[in-house]
Each structure stands twice: as C-alpha cells, then as structure tokens.
N, C-alpha and C positions, 0 to 999 in steps of 0.2 A: 469459494467458501468451503473450507474443510477443517476438520479437527486435526491438529498436529501434536505430536508428543513434545515434551519440554526440550528446548534447545534453541539454537541460533539459526535463523533462516535469512536468506537474501532473495529478493525478487527484482529482476531486471525489467525496465520499461523502455528498452531500445526498439520499440515497435513502431514502424512507419504508419500504422493505422491510427495512431493517436495524434490529434492535432495539438499544436502549441496552445498552452493555456494553463489555467489553474485547476488542479484535481484534488479531491479530498479522499483520504483513506482512513480506515478505522482499524484499530488494533483492539482485540478483546481477549482477555484471559480470565476466566472465572467471572468475578464481579467487577473486574477492572476493565474499563472501556475508555479508549482515548481516540479522538478524531483529530487529525492534522491535515494540513494542506501542503501540496508540493506544486512547483511550477515546472512545466514541461516546455523547454525552449529548443526549437529545431534550428 
C-alpha cells in the first residue's frame, strides 16, 4: 500500500510463495475504487 503519482504501473505476481487459486485486488484513485479478481494457475 503506497501512494503513487499519476502514470501507468505494472506488478508481477511470478512469486512461488503464492498458491494456485483466486485472488482479489483493489484499485483506488481518489473516490474511484474497483475490486477485481484474478486466477493464479501454476
């Protein structure tokens, strides 16, 4: 969790510590909040 300046960012989840499954992530910018899900398949 950190504040970023305006721009485009990428985050990689190629981490072996995460198990296969469904994960939820949240994007927040000012009053805009969106929660989505992603599937991690090993």
